[in-house]
C-alpha positions, 0 to 999 in steps of 0.5 A: 500500500502506498501512502498518499495525501488527500488535497496535498496543496491545501496547506497553502493559504487561500487567496480570498479573505473570507476563505482565510476565515474558514481555512480550517474547514478545507485544510487537509494537510499542514505540511508542505510537499517536501515534509509530506514526502518525509512523513511517508507520502508517495502519492499527492493529490492535485486539484486544478481549476481554470479561472480566467484562462489560468490554472489555479490550485483549488479545493472546492471553493477555496483558491490557493493561487496560480498553478505556476506558484507550485511548479517547484514542488513538482520539480522536487517530486520529479527529482525524487523519482518515486512519486505519483500525483493524482490530478483532478479537474476540480470543477463542480458545475457546468458553468466552469466545465466548458470545452475551453477549460476541458481542453486547457486541462487536457493540455496541462495534463499532457504537458505535465506527463511529458515534462515530469517523466519521473512522476506517475500521473493518474486520474484526470476526472472532473467533479461535475459528472465524475467523467474522465477529462484526460486519460492517463495510462497509470490507473492504480487502485485507490482507497480514500479514508478521510473525513468527507468520505467516512461517516459519521462526518458532520463535525469531521467535515468541518474540522478534518484535522479532528478526524485525522487525529482520531482515525489516522493511526488505526487507518494506517495500521489497518492498511499497512504500507507494503512495498509489494502492493501498488494500491494507494491510500489517501488520507488527510494530515499524513503527519498525524500518526 
């Protein structure tokens, strides 16, 4: 089992003032990418949305800034040579899921695959209809165990770190990291053991 971090770039500060007030509800990691890696993560979860024609790092309604601001972290993962990155087209309504944005997403995915050849990219789905906006060749089995997918989750959805504090130890123990198993386990707060 490969340990992965859910919404890996959500440690960044959101760009809008009101999002900073609710930051704790969307923050799924507190460590930057390098520290998540050193905590054992080898898979990372990247959410992209095109805003005014530019790729942004997002998590649902939270905007963490332009994609170009995090290129350094992909270069570092590429240099490490043993990482996987799940890319999701984080659009949740038809208004944002336009042909132009889908084509921009496809172009970005294709560029990432050709430039970062030591990273295995996967997924390529959108959040409108869970359709595949880009088809990657790598298709691992993924187990997602974090507050928003594990009931009961009303309080935990508002405070993902609370869920991780209580459950990560048992989740990680139950899904032992095994070098022979290529399945990916995505969790919040990979440093909470």
